[in-house]
N, C-alpha and C positions, 0 to 999 in steps of 0.2 A: 799629744800629740801624733799619736796612733789615730785618736778618734776623731782628730781633724781632717787625716790623712782622708779616713774612709766617708766622713761624709760629702768632701771633697770632692770623693770620685765618685758616689751617689748625686750629687747634683750634676756634674759636667755627663757621666750615661739619664741622666731624666733631661738634658737640654740639649742634646744633640738625635741628630734624626739616626734613624735606624733602616735600615735593612730587611724585607720579609724575611724568614728566615728556608723559604721553600721555592724548591727550581723553579724557573718559570718565573716568577713574579716578580715583580720590579716597580713595586712598592717602597718606594721610603716615605716613613711614616716618624713622627715623634714619638716616646717612649709611654707614654699615658695614651697612645691608641693601639699602640704593637699588637699589644695582647688581644683585644674583642677581630681584629684584623684576621688574624692566621687563623681564630675560633672560623671563621667563614671563606678565608683567603680561595679562589674557583681552584686553586692549587694546591692545594692540601690533600696529605696523601691517607687515602682510604684503602679499603678493603672492596674489592668485586667481594658482591654481592652474595656470588654464588660459590653454594656447602663444600665443594667439594673444589674451589679454587683458591689460592693461596696467596695469590697475587697481589701484591702491595702497590698500589698506583693513583698517583696524582690526580687529582677529582676531574682535572682537564682529559688526563688521557683517557679518562676510562672510557669513554667512546670506543674512543680507537682500540682497546682492549677488547674489546664487545665486539668491535666490527672484522676480530679475525673467526666469529660464529665457532667458537670453541667455547662461551659460555650463553649464548640465547641461540634459538632458532635467528632469528633472522637479522643480518648487520646495519638494516635503518628500522627506526622506532616507526609502529603503525600509528599515524597523524588520529588523534580525537579530536573532534572539531568541538564548536562550541554549538550547535544546533543540536547535537547529538548528547555530547559529554560522555558518550561509553563505547566501551572493545567489547571485543572476548577473543581470549586466547585458549590455543587447543592444545589436548597433554596427549601423549598414550605412556601402556603402560608396555614393556617388550621384556615379558620374561614372567618368573612367576610369583603374583600376587603376596603371597607368605613369604615372603623374602623380608626383616624385619626394619631394614633400610634401603631408601630407594631415595634418590636426586635427578630432576628436572632441569635441563636450559630454561633461560627464562625468557619472557615474552614480553618484552620495550614494546610502551607509548609516548606520545610525545602527547604534551597540552599547554597551552599556555607559556611557551619556550622555556615548559617543565619538562626532564625524562622521570618516566616512573617504570620499576620493573615487575613484574609480577612472576613468583615465584612458587613451586610446589616441591614440599619435603616432605618422607614418610619415615617415624622413626618408632621400633616397635609396633603397639597397636594406633599410632597416629597418625595421621594424615596432616601437615601442616600448610596455610596458603599462605602467603609474607604477599603486603607490597611493597616496596624501597621507591624513594621519589633521594633523586639525587643533589637533596641539596637540605641545610639547613635545619634543622629539630624549629626553629622559629618559623624558617619558611613552611616549611610541612602542616604548622599550626593553620598557617591560613588556608588550607585541602580540607573539605570532605571526602569519603569516600564509602564506594558500596562494593565492596565484592562476594561473587553468588561464585561456587561449586554445586554444579548441574551437567545432567547427562548429555552426552553426545548430540550435537547436531538438533538440539533443541533449547526456544531460545528459554531465559530466567524461570517465565509468565506458566510456559506450557511443558515446564521438567515434570513429573511423577516425583521424582527429590532434590529436593537441593536443602544448603546451606549456605546462611547471611552471615557476614561481617558489617558492623559499617564502626566508620572512626578514622585516624587523621593515621595518613599516611606514615609509615616508619623512614627514620632517618637516615639518608647513606653515612653518618655518624654514629651511627648506634654500634653498642657492641654485636659483632657478627653472631655470636654465641647465643646472644638475646632475641634476634631476631623474627624465630619462628614464632614465641611467646606474645607476641606482638601484632598479630592478624588473626586469622582463622583457624581453628583445629576442627576434625571432626572426626570420631570416633572408626575404627574401620571397618564394621557394622555396616556406620550410617555409610561408609561406599562404598561397602558390596554391592548394593541396592541401585548404584548408580553406575557400578563398573560392569555389572554383567548386562544391564544394556544394553551397550555398544559396545559387545566384545574387549572391553579393558579403555577405554577410551573416556575423555569427559573433557569439560567444557568449562573455563572459569571466566563468566560475565563481569565489567569492575565499571561505575562509574563514575564522575569524579565530579569535584564542585566547591 
């Protein structure tokens, strides 16, 4: 009798519509479609990518959070057009280069209705450069990026020192602690060649295809 009631409960659950669990989402779906939807829901909860920020935010509200200029340099993303397919971010170091940990605010870019964020961090003797796309891993797989750190005020072509990464952008759904391992890493010795050129300033150029 007990098994019969359990089976009936399962059949009821599987045959009624369910609301998405995320606030702001008004989708109502069948049980068989609910899990896939919630993985892709534009209102799903994500972490602000900035290392020092601990905010957990609906994806649909992430740009509103970044617009407060506490985690980004500019409230509005810089548009990358379909002709150049490239952009550049400028970063400065204020303080002692010998410190073991450094973080910077993000630069955001808009390309083909997608938002990308690029940000460096330093941990011990390594600098990490990460590019995050504000979408699912499946959508990220459709894009290829090149990211190059180089001398301040130069292009990647005429810079005396530069380091490049080619690959896929990280998904905003990626574990935040793992983001830095999915991009470019440069040893302190290499970065010092760039930083000494322009008073501890550097550029990161990106291209998206």
